[in-house]
C-alpha positions in Angstrom: 10.8 18.2 -29.1 9.3 16.0 -27.0 5.5 15.3 -26.5 3.7 17.8 -23.9 2.7 16.1 -21.0 -0.5 16.5 -19.7 -1.0 18.0 -16.1 -3.2 17.9 -13.0 -6.5 19.6 -12.9 -5.9 20.7 -16.8 -8.3 18.9 -19.0 -6.2 16.1 -21.2 -5.8 18.0 -24.8 -7.1 15.2 -26.6 -9.7 14.1 -29.4 -12.2 11.8 -27.1 -13.5 10.5 -30.9 -10.2 9.2 -31.9 -9.6 7.9 -28.2 -12.9 5.9 -28.7 -11.8 4.7 -32.1 -8.3 3.4 -30.5 -10.2 1.8 -27.5 -12.4 -0.6 -30.0 -9.4 -1.2 -32.4 -8.1 -2.5 -29.1 -11.0 -4.4 -28.1 -11.5 -5.9 -31.3 -7.7 -6.7 -32.0 -7.4 -11.3 -31.7 -5.1 -10.5 -28.9 -3.1 -7.6 -26.7 -0.2 -6.4 -28.2 3.3 -7.6 -26.7 3.5 -4.3 -24.6 0.2 -4.8 -23.1 1.2 -8.2 -22.2 4.5 -7.5 -20.9 3.3 -4.3 -19.1 1.0 -6.4 -17.0 2.9 -9.3 -16.3 5.7 -7.0 -14.7 2.8 -5.5 -12.8 1.8 -8.9 -11.7 5.3 -9.2 -10.0 4.5 -6.3 -7.8 1.4 -8.0 -6.3 3.8 -9.5 -3.6 3.7 -6.5 -1.9 -0.3 -7.0 -1.6 -0.7 -8.4 1.8 -4.5 -8.2 1.6 -6.0 -11.7 -0.2 -9.0 -10.1 -1.9 -12.4 -12.1 -2.4 -13.9 -9.9 -5.2 -11.3 -8.7 -8.0 -12.2 -6.3 -10.8 -10.1 -6.4 -13.9 -10.9 -2.7 -15.3 -9.7 -2.9 -19.0 -10.1 -3.3 -22.5 -10.4 -6.7 -23.7 -12.5 -9.1 -21.1 -10.3 -10.9 -19.1 -6.7 -11.2 -20.9 -5.4 -10.3 -17.7 -7.6 -13.5 -15.4 -4.7 -15.6 -15.9 -2.1 -13.7 -14.1 -4.6 -12.7 -11.5 -5.8 -16.5 -11.0 -2.3 -17.2 -10.2 -2.0 -14.6 -7.9 -5.7 -15.4 -5.8 -7.0 -18.5 -6.7 -9.9 -18.4 -4.7 -11.2 -14.6 -5.7 -14.5 -13.5 -7.9 -12.5 -11.9 -11.0 -14.8 -9.6 -12.9 -14.1 -8.0 -16.1 -14.8 -4.4 -16.8 -15.0 -2.3 -19.9 -14.4 1.3 -19.8 -17.2 1.2 -22.9 -19.3 -1.5 -21.8 -18.7 -3.6 -24.6 -18.9 -7.5 -24.0 -16.5 -9.7 -24.7 -15.8 -9.7 -29.2 -16.9 -12.5 -30.7 -14.3 -14.3 -33.0 -11.5 -12.4 -31.4 -10.3 -15.7 -29.5 -7.5 -17.4 -31.7 -8.9 -20.5 -33.7 -6.7 -22.8 -31.6 -7.6 -21.6 -28.1 -10.8 -23.4 -28.7 -8.7 -26.8 -28.4 -7.2 -26.4 -24.8 -9.7 -27.1 -22.0 -9.9 -23.9 -20.7 -12.9 -21.8 -19.8 -14.2 -18.9 -22.4 -13.7 -15.5 -20.4 -16.5 -14.0 -19.4 -18.3 -11.0 -21.1 -17.4 -7.4 -19.6 -19.7 -5.5 -17.1 -20.5 -2.1 -18.0 -18.8 0.5 -15.2 -22.0 1.8 -14.5 -23.3 -2.1 -13.7 -20.5 -1.9 -11.1 -21.5 -2.1 -7.4 -20.3 0.1 -5.2 -17.6 -0.8 -2.5 -18.0 -4.6 -2.9 -14.3 -5.0 -4.7 -11.0 -5.4 -2.6 -8.9 -5.1 -5.5 -9.0 -3.2 -8.9 -6.7 -4.1 -11.2 -6.5 -1.7 -14.4 -3.5 -2.8 -17.1 -2.7 -0.2 -19.9 -5.8 1.4 -20.1 -5.6 4.8 -18.5 -3.9 6.4 -21.4 -6.9 5.1 -24.1 -9.2 7.6 -21.8 -9.6 11.6 -22.1 -10.5 12.7 -18.2 -7.9 10.4 -15.9 -9.9 12.3 -12.5 -12.9 10.7 -13.8 -11.7 7.1 -14.3 -10.2 7.6 -10.7 -13.6 8.4 -9.1 -15.2 5.8 -10.7 -12.4 3.7 -9.1 -12.9 4.8 -6.1 -16.6 4.3 -5.9 -16.2 0.5 -6.4 -13.3 -0.4 -4.2 -14.4 -1.7 -0.8 -12.7 0.3 2.5 -9.4 -0.8 2.6 -9.5 -1.8 -1.1 -6.1 -1.8 -3.2 -6.0 -0.1 -6.3 -3.2 -1.0 -9.0 -2.7 0.1 -12.4 -0.4 0.6 -14.9 -0.5 3.4 -18.1 1.7 4.9 -20.7 3.7 8.2 -19.4 5.3 11.0 -21.6 8.5 9.3 -22.0 6.8 7.2 -24.6 8.2 7.9 -28.1 10.0 11.0 -27.5 12.3 10.1 -30.0 9.7 9.8 -32.4 7.9 12.9 -31.3 11.3 14.7 -31.6 11.6 13.1 -35.4 7.9 14.7 -36.1 9.1 18.0 -35.1 12.9 18.2 -37.0 10.2 17.5 -40.1 7.5 20.2 -39.3 4.9 17.9 -39.1 2.1 17.4 -36.0 2.8 15.8 -33.0 2.6 12.2 -33.5 0.5 11.4 -30.3 -1.2 13.1 -27.4 -0.1 14.1 -24.6 0.1 11.5 -21.4 0.1 12.0 -17.8 3.1 12.6 -16.0 3.1 10.4 -13.0 3.3 12.8 -10.2 0.5 14.7 -11.5 -1.9 11.1 -11.6 -0.3 10.7 -7.9 -1.9 14.5 -7.1 -5.4 12.9 -9.1 -5.4 10.1 -6.6 -5.5 12.1 -3.5 -7.9 14.4 -5.1 -10.4 11.1 -5.9 -9.7 10.3 -2.3 -7.0 7.3 -2.0 -4.6 7.1 0.5 -0.8 6.9 0.3 -0.5 6.7 -3.6 2.8 5.5 -4.5 4.1 5.7 -8.2 6.9 4.4 -10.1 7.8 4.3 -13.5 10.4 2.3 -16.0 11.8 3.0 -19.5 11.2 0.2 -22.1 13.3 0.2 -25.1 12.0 -2.0 -27.9 14.1 -2.6 -31.2 12.9 -4.1 -34.6 14.9 -5.2 -37.2 13.6 -2.0 -39.6 11.4 0.6 -39.7 8.7 -1.0 -41.7 8.4 -3.6 -38.7 8.5 -0.5 -36.2 5.8 1.2 -37.8 4.0 -2.3 -38.2 3.6 -2.6 -34.4 3.3 1.2 -33.3 0.0 0.5 -35.4 -1.1 -2.2 -32.9 -0.7 0.1 -30.2 -3.0 2.5 -30.5 -3.7 5.8 -32.9 -3.1 9.7 -32.8 -5.6 11.4 -30.8 -3.7 14.7 -30.9 -6.2 17.3 -31.5 -3.6 19.3 -33.7 -2.5 16.0 -36.0 -3.1 16.1 -39.6 -6.3 16.1 -40.4 -6.4 13.4 -43.9 -4.4 10.8 -44.9 -1.1 10.4 -45.6 0.5 10.4 -49.3 2.9 6.9 -50.1 6.0 10.1 -50.2 4.8 11.0 -46.6 5.3 7.5 -45.5 8.7 6.8 -47.5 10.1 9.7 -45.9 9.0 8.3 -42.1 10.4 5.3 -42.8 13.9 7.0 -43.9 14.2 9.0 -41.0 13.1 6.4 -38.7 15.6 4.1 -40.4 18.3 7.0 -39.3 17.9 6.7 -35.7 19.2 2.8 -35.7 21.1 2.1 -32.5 24.8 0.5 -32.5 23.6 -2.8 -33.7 21.4 -1.6 -36.7 18.1 -2.1 -35.0 15.7 0.8 -34.9 14.6 1.6 -31.3 11.8 3.5 -29.9 11.1 4.1 -25.9 8.1 3.3 -23.7 7.4 4.7 -20.4 5.6 2.5 -18.6 3.9 4.4 -15.4 2.4 1.9 -12.4 0.4 3.2 -9.4 -0.9 1.8 -6.7 -3.1 3.1 -3.5 -5.6 2.4 -0.7 -9.1 3.2 0.0 -9.2 4.8 3.2 -11.6 4.9 5.6 -14.0 8.0 4.9 -14.1 11.0 7.2 -17.6 12.8 7.7 -17.2 16.0 7.4 -19.3 18.4 9.7 -22.3 20.6 8.3 -25.5 20.9 9.0 -26.9 18.1 7.5 -24.3 15.0 6.9 -25.2 12.4 4.7 -23.1 9.2 4.4 -23.8 6.0 2.4 -24.6 2.9 5.0 -21.5 0.7 3.7 -19.3 4.0 5.0 -21.4 4.3 7.9 -20.7 1.0 8.6 -16.7 1.2 8.1 -16.8 3.8 10.7 -17.8 2.1 13.1 -15.9 -0.9 12.7 -13.1 0.8 12.7 -13.8 3.0 16.0 -11.5 2.3 18.7 -12.9 1.2 22.0 -13.7 2.8 25.1 -11.1 2.8 27.7 -11.7 3.5 31.7 -10.7 6.1 33.4 
C-alpha cells in the first residue's frame, strides 16, 4: 500500500519537529545529496523557457548557495541571494577541504525569510525544499510576497510517487509508514492559485535509482532525510529489525540484481500577476502594487 498523499486545503500530517531536524541535517551536510543535485540540474535545463532576464534572484533552499553555479551560468549579471527557511547562516566547516584550493569566492550566508524585501525579486528558485516544510501554502504565500510583479517562480520537490515500493514493503510487514505523506502536483497547482500566482504549470518525472545491495540503498536514503510521519515507530529499531529490512529490500532486486527505488520529482513554475484591486468601502494597496497597476493601465484613446 503506497503512502497516502496530502491534499490541498488540508493540513499536511507531519511531525514538524522531525522535519526541522531533517532540514538541519541537510544543512549541516558537507554537500547536497546526489538526488538533490540531479533535480536542480534538471530544473536548470527548464530555465530556457523563461524569457525574463532577472536582475535579482532568490535561491530559497537549505544549503546556502549550493545552486549558485547553475543560476550564475544562466544569469551572470543577476544578484543571487540565498534564503534559508530557518534563517540559518552558511554552516562553518560544511565545505570540503579541497574546495578552499579553488579560486572561487565563498557562498554568502543565507538570508532569513523575514529579511527578504517584498516585491523585489524577478526570479525565485527553490530546489528540493518544499517537502521538508510542514505548510506548503504558507511557503507559497511568502514566495508570492517576495516576487516582483511579473516575477517568475520555479521549484521542484518530491511527489507522492516517491518510495512507493518501500512503503509497500513496510505495509506488508505491518510496520508504520516509512515517510510522511507528500503533496500531489495537482494540489500544489491549486495552492499556487490560492496564493495569488498565475498560469501555474506542473509536471513530474520518476527517477529509478539502483544500488548494488540493500546496505548501499539504506546508506543513501539516510542522506536524503528523516521519517517525519506522525505515526512512525516511537523508539529505536533493533538490529534484528534492520536485518529483516535488509532482507526484504534485497528481495526487491531488479532483473540486473540491483536494488531499485523510485523517486517522483515534481516541477512547478508560475508568474506573479498584476494585482487586482478588490472593491470595498475602503481599499488599501501597497505602493509598489499600485505603481505596477498604473504602469500596466492601457493608454486612453480618442473617440
